[in-house]
C-alpha positions as CSV (number, residue, x, y, z in Angstrom):
1,X,13.4,-6.5,15.4
2,X,11.6,-8.5,18.2
3,X,8.5,-10.1,19.0
4,X,5.8,-9.4,21.9
5,X,6.6,-12.9,23.3
6,X,9.0,-10.8,25.8
7,X,5.9,-8.9,27.2
8,X,4.0,-12.1,27.8
9,X,5.2,-12.7,31.4
10,X,4.7,-9.1,32.6
11,X,1.2,-9.4,31.1
12,X,0.6,-12.4,33.3
13,X,2.0,-11.0,36.3
14,X,-1.2,-8.5,36.1
15,X,-3.7,-11.7,35.6
16,X,-2.1,-15.1,36.1
17,X,-5.0,-17.1,34.6
18,X,-4.4,-15.9,30.8
19,X,-2.7,-18.6,28.9
20,X,0.2,-17.6,26.5
21,X,-1.4,-18.2,23.5
22,X,-4.1,-15.7,24.3
23,X,-1.9,-12.9,25.9
24,X,0.1,-13.0,22.7
25,X,-2.9,-12.4,20.5
26,X,-3.9,-9.6,22.5
27,X,-0.7,-8.1,22.5
28,X,-0.5,-8.1,19.0
29,X,-3.9,-6.6,18.4
30,X,-2.5,-4.0,21.0
31,X,0.4,-3.3,18.7
32,X,-1.7,-3.0,15.6
33,X,-4.2,-0.7,17.4
34,X,-1.5,1.5,18.5
35,X,0.2,2.1,15.0
36,X,-3.4,2.4,13.3
37,X,-4.3,5.2,15.8
38,X,-1.0,7.1,15.8
39,X,0.9,6.3,12.8
40,X,3.8,6.2,15.1
41,X,5.5,3.1,12.8
42,X,7.0,5.0,9.8
43,X,9.2,3.9,7.2
44,X,11.2,5.1,4.1
45,X,10.7,2.3,1.0
46,X,13.1,2.7,-2.0
47,X,10.6,1.4,-5.0
48,X,11.9,0.4,-8.4
49,X,10.5,2.5,-11.4
50,X,7.3,1.2,-12.8
51,X,6.2,1.0,-16.2
52,X,4.2,4.0,-18.7
53,X,0.6,3.5,-18.5
54,X,-2.2,4.1,-20.4
55,X,-6.0,3.2,-20.8
56,X,-8.8,2.3,-22.7
57,X,-12.1,3.3,-20.7
58,X,-15.4,1.9,-21.8
59,X,-18.2,4.0,-20.7
60,X,-20.8,1.5,-22.1
61,X,-21.0,-1.4,-24.7
62,X,-19.0,-0.6,-27.7
63,X,-21.1,-1.1,-31.1
64,X,-19.8,-3.7,-33.5
65,X,-17.4,-2.0,-35.8
66,X,-15.8,0.5,-33.2
67,X,-12.1,-0.2,-33.0
68,X,-8.8,0.6,-31.0
69,X,-5.4,0.8,-32.6
70,X,-2.6,0.4,-30.8
71,X,1.2,1.3,-31.4
72,X,3.9,0.6,-29.6
73,X,6.5,2.5,-31.6
74,X,8.2,-0.6,-32.4
75,X,6.1,-3.3,-33.9
76,X,3.3,-2.7,-36.7
77,X,0.4,-0.8,-35.2
78,X,-2.5,-3.5,-34.5
79,X,-6.2,-2.5,-34.9
80,X,-8.7,-4.3,-32.4
81,X,-12.3,-4.1,-33.8
82,X,-14.9,-4.8,-31.2
83,X,-17.8,-7.5,-32.6
84,X,-14.7,-9.2,-34.6
85,X,-11.4,-9.3,-32.7
86,X,-13.0,-8.4,-29.5
87,X,-16.2,-10.2,-28.4
88,X,-18.7,-7.9,-26.8
89,X,-19.7,-9.6,-24.1
90,X,-22.8,-9.8,-21.9
91,X,-21.1,-6.7,-19.8
92,X,-19.1,-3.7,-20.0
93,X,-16.8,-5.7,-17.6
94,X,-17.1,-8.9,-20.1
95,X,-16.1,-6.7,-22.6
96,X,-13.2,-5.4,-20.9
97,X,-11.8,-8.8,-20.1
98,X,-12.1,-9.8,-23.8
99,X,-10.6,-6.6,-24.7
100,X,-7.4,-7.4,-22.3
101,X,-7.2,-11.1,-23.7
102,X,-7.2,-9.4,-27.2
103,X,-4.3,-6.9,-26.8
104,X,-2.1,-9.3,-25.0
105,X,-2.4,-11.7,-27.9
106,X,-1.4,-9.3,-30.3
107,X,2.1,-8.8,-31.3
108,X,2.8,-5.5,-29.3
109,X,5.3,-4.4,-26.7
110,X,2.1,-3.5,-24.6
111,X,0.9,-5.4,-21.6
112,X,-3.1,-5.2,-20.9
113,X,-4.3,-5.7,-17.4
114,X,-7.5,-5.3,-15.6
115,X,-7.8,-1.9,-13.3
116,X,-8.8,-3.1,-9.7
117,X,-10.8,0.2,-9.1
118,X,-12.9,0.2,-12.5
119,X,-13.9,-2.7,-14.3
120,X,-14.9,-0.9,-17.1
121,X,-11.3,0.3,-17.6
122,X,-8.4,-1.7,-19.6
123,X,-4.8,-0.7,-18.3
124,X,-1.8,-0.8,-20.6
125,X,1.7,-0.7,-19.8
126,X,4.7,-0.6,-22.1
127,X,7.0,-3.1,-21.9
128,X,9.7,-0.8,-22.4
129,X,10.1,1.8,-19.5
130,X,12.0,4.2,-21.6
131,X,9.5,4.1,-24.7
132,X,6.9,6.8,-25.4
133,X,5.0,4.4,-27.5
134,X,1.4,4.6,-27.9
135,X,1.1,8.3,-26.8
136,X,-1.9,8.6,-29.2
137,X,-4.5,5.9,-29.5
138,X,-6.5,5.9,-32.5
139,X,-10.2,4.8,-32.0
140,X,-13.9,5.0,-32.9
141,X,-16.6,4.4,-30.8
142,X,-19.0,7.0,-28.7
143,X,-18.4,4.7,-25.5
144,X,-14.8,4.5,-25.6
145,X,-12.2,6.8,-24.1
146,X,-8.4,6.4,-24.1
147,X,-5.4,7.9,-22.6
148,X,-2.0,7.4,-24.4
149,X,0.8,5.7,-22.8
150,X,3.7,8.0,-21.6
151,X,7.0,7.4,-19.8
152,X,6.3,10.1,-17.2
153,X,3.3,8.2,-15.5
154,X,4.1,5.5,-13.2
155,X,2.4,2.9,-11.5
156,X,4.3,1.1,-8.4
157,X,3.5,-1.6,-6.3
158,X,4.3,-1.5,-2.5
159,X,3.7,-4.9,-1.6
160,X,6.5,-6.6,-0.4
161,X,8.6,-3.3,0.2
162,X,7.8,-2.6,3.3
163,X,9.7,-3.9,6.6
164,X,9.9,-8.1,6.9
165,X,7.3,-9.5,8.6
166,X,4.2,-11.6,7.4
167,X,2.7,-8.9,5.5
168,X,2.9,-5.4,7.0
169,X,1.2,-2.7,4.7
170,X,1.4,0.9,3.8
171,X,-1.6,2.7,5.5
172,X,-0.8,6.0,4.2
173,X,1.8,7.4,2.1
174,X,3.1,10.7,3.7
175,X,5.8,11.8,1.2
176,X,7.2,10.6,-2.4
177,X,10.8,11.9,-3.3
178,X,12.0,11.3,-7.1
179,X,15.7,12.1,-7.5
180,X,15.9,14.2,-4.3
181,X,12.9,16.4,-4.9
182,X,9.6,15.9,-3.0
183,X,6.5,16.0,-5.4
184,X,3.1,17.2,-3.5
185,X,0.5,15.0,-2.3
186,X,-1.8,16.1,-5.4
187,X,0.5,14.7,-7.8
188,X,0.1,10.8,-6.6
189,X,-2.5,8.6,-5.6
190,X,-2.3,5.6,-3.1
191,X,-4.3,2.5,-3.6
192,X,-4.8,0.8,-0.3
193,X,-6.4,-2.2,-1.6
194,X,-3.9,-3.0,-4.2
195,X,-1.2,-1.0,-2.6
196,X,-0.3,0.4,-5.4
197,X,1.2,4.1,-6.3
198,X,0.8,6.2,-9.1
199,X,2.5,9.4,-9.9
200,X,3.7,11.4,-12.6
201,X,7.6,11.9,-13.1
202,X,10.3,11.7,-15.5
203,X,11.9,9.0,-13.4
204,X,13.9,6.5,-15.4
205,X,14.3,2.6,-14.9
206,X,18.3,3.7,-14.9
207,X,17.5,5.2,-11.3
208,X,16.6,2.6,-9.0
209,X,17.2,4.4,-6.0
210,X,15.7,7.7,-7.3
211,X,12.4,6.9,-5.8
212,X,11.8,7.1,-2.0
213,X,8.3,6.8,-0.4
214,X,7.7,7.5,3.4
215,X,4.8,5.4,4.6
216,X,2.7,4.7,7.8
217,X,2.8,0.9,8.3
218,X,0.1,-0.9,9.4
219,X,1.2,-4.5,11.3
220,X,-0.6,-7.5,9.2
221,X,-3.1,-9.4,11.5
222,X,-0.6,-12.1,11.5
223,X,2.3,-9.8,12.4
224,X,4.7,-11.2,14.8
225,X,8.1,-9.5,14.2
226,X,8.2,-5.6,15.0
227,X,10.9,-3.1,15.2
228,X,12.5,-3.1,19.0
229,X,11.7,0.4,19.7
230,X,8.2,-0.1,19.1
231,X,8.0,-3.1,21.5
232,X,10.4,-1.5,23.8
233,X,9.9,0.2,27.2
234,X,8.6,3.4,25.4
235,X,5.4,1.9,24.5
236,X,5.6,-1.4,26.8
237,X,2.9,-0.6,29.2
238,X,0.7,0.8,26.7
239,X,0.6,-2.4,24.7
240,X,0.4,-4.4,27.9
241,X,-2.4,-2.2,28.9
242,X,-4.3,-2.5,25.7
243,X,-3.9,-6.5,25.5
244,X,-4.9,-6.7,29.1
245,X,-8.4,-4.4,28.7
246,X,-9.2,-6.9,25.5
247,X,-8.9,-9.9,27.8
248,X,-10.4,-9.0,30.8
249,X,-13.6,-7.3,28.7
250,X,-14.0,-10.9,26.9
251,X,-17.0,-12.3,28.6
252,X,-17.1,-15.7,29.8
253,X,-13.3,-16.3,30.6
254,X,-11.7,-17.3,33.9
255,X,-9.8,-13.9,33.8
256,X,-13.0,-11.8,32.8
257,X,-13.0,-8.2,35.0
258,X,-14.7,-5.5,33.2
259,X,-14.0,-3.4,36.6
260,X,-10.2,-4.1,36.2
261,X,-10.1,-3.3,32.8
262,X,-10.5,0.4,32.7
263,X,-7.5,0.8,34.7
264,X,-5.4,-0.9,31.9
265,X,-7.6,1.3,29.2
266,X,-6.0,4.2,30.9
267,X,-2.5,2.6,30.3
268,X,-3.4,2.3,26.7
269,X,-4.8,5.7,26.0
270,X,-1.6,7.3,27.7
271,X,0.4,5.4,25.5
272,X,-1.7,6.6,22.4
273,X,-1.0,9.9,23.5
274,X,2.9,9.6,23.8
275,X,3.0,7.7,20.4
276,X,1.3,10.6,18.9
277,X,3.6,13.1,20.3
278,X,6.5,11.1,19.2
279,X,5.5,11.2,16.0
280,X,5.1,15.0,15.7
281,X,8.0,15.7,17.8
282,X,10.8,13.2,17.8
283,X,11.2,12.7,14.2
284,X,11.5,15.4,11.2
285,X,11.9,14.9,7.5
286,X,14.8,16.5,6.2
287,X,15.5,16.3,2.6
288,X,14.0,13.1,2.4
289,X,15.9,11.5,5.4
290,X,14.1,10.3,8.7
291,X,16.1,12.0,11.8
292,X,15.1,10.7,15.5
293,X,16.0,13.6,17.9
294,X,15.6,11.1,20.7
295,X,18.2,8.2,20.1
296,X,20.4,6.9,17.1
297,X,18.2,3.4,17.8
298,X,15.0,4.1,18.6
299,X,12.2,4.9,15.8
300,X,12.8,4.9,12.1
301,X,16.1,5.8,10.6
302,X,16.5,7.2,6.8
């Protein structure tokens, strides 16, 4: 791993009046744009198993007396009645918040949480990943829809699992492998905002290495540490060119020179083309392993 600071002297040879702090910020922006436009930074992530999921979706406000009955397969079933056990709020979202609190207060091996993609939905996770409990949720109410929990439905957070640094994130999920077998893209869902992967599988918590995910990595805005191959000679000129284009087109600075900036823009665009070609030709996925045909040290290894 390395930093873009090694490229600052080469950048300043082309325009001496750029302060080192500004040079580093522009170089980081250039690396980020290179990755985002090409997807060349790819990484395998080995993720832990998640927990069985279910949900209670409110299509509208429930009526007082409507109810849901939860059974975790271990404790006595619990019936939560809207209007008594669950306060009906001013909005559906407020009612869902009250429902979450009521579920979590009950004596159940079930944890309720908010759904970041739908404020009308209450997510349910069994505390025991191997329990099928709550496959069928009993309920009454025309505005209530439920999904029973099953040990074959998982939600995995990728936050913190991508390569070290301030907080690089998964930009795109390319492949998901479970116990050595690849599952199709139609069988999983990735939420970029929450960095959460959901999929169906019989993956067990006893298989901590059974889930591998191939991601395109997006450097964080504050990223300072990168793989050596990314900021090495292969893309150095492109990164410097992208940084210089940004700096020279910034108005009102001692080094502003839009005319000279266009040459450096060309250097950056050539690097973009090269990175896209590398992405498509230097790396191949074989049975869940990432192989770099150029060298054993460059690119991403499985």
